[in-house]
C-alpha positions in Angstrom: 0.0 0.0 0.0 2.8 2.4 1.0 4.7 1.5 -2.2 1.6 2.4 -4.4 1.1 5.7 -2.6 4.8 6.6 -3.1 4.5 5.7 -6.8 1.5 7.9 -7.2 3.3 10.8 -5.4 6.2 10.3 -7.7 3.9 10.5 -10.7 2.3 13.7 -9.4 5.7 15.3 -8.8 6.8 14.5 -12.3 3.6 15.9 -13.7 4.1 19.1 -11.6 7.6 19.4 -13.0 6.3 18.9 -16.5 3.7 21.6 -16.0 6.3 24.1 -14.6 8.8 23.2 -17.4 6.1 23.4 -20.1 4.8 26.7 -18.8 8.3 28.3 -18.7 9.0 26.9 -22.1 5.8 28.3 -23.5 6.3 31.7 -21.9 9.8 31.8 -23.3 8.5 31.2 -26.9 5.4 33.3 -26.2 3.0 30.6 -27.5 -0.1 31.0 -25.4 -2.1 28.6 -27.5 0.4 25.9 -26.9 0.4 26.6 -23.2 -3.4 26.1 -23.1 -3.1 22.8 -25.0 -0.4 21.7 -22.6 -2.6 22.5 -19.6 -5.5 20.5 -21.0 -3.2 17.6 -21.7 -1.8 17.9 -18.1 -5.3 17.9 -16.6 -6.3 14.8 -18.6 -3.2 13.0 -17.3 -4.0 14.2 -13.8 -7.5 12.8 -14.0 -6.3 9.5 -15.2 -3.7 9.3 -12.4 -6.4 10.1 -9.8 -8.6 7.4 -11.2 -5.8 4.8 -11.1 -4.9 5.8 -7.5 -8.5 5.3 -6.4 -8.4 1.7 -7.6 -5.6 0.7 -5.1 
């Protein structure tokens, strides 16, 4: 159980890092549309992760 929770936390941390990295990258290039697309992709991933974590 503890191992699964740790794994989910690691996934969330990596997603958070991806979001921060993607946001800074998008701001750097000034592509607001790509940032919005990246955010929607991130929230889809987040939803799937929370669904998976509820199954354990």
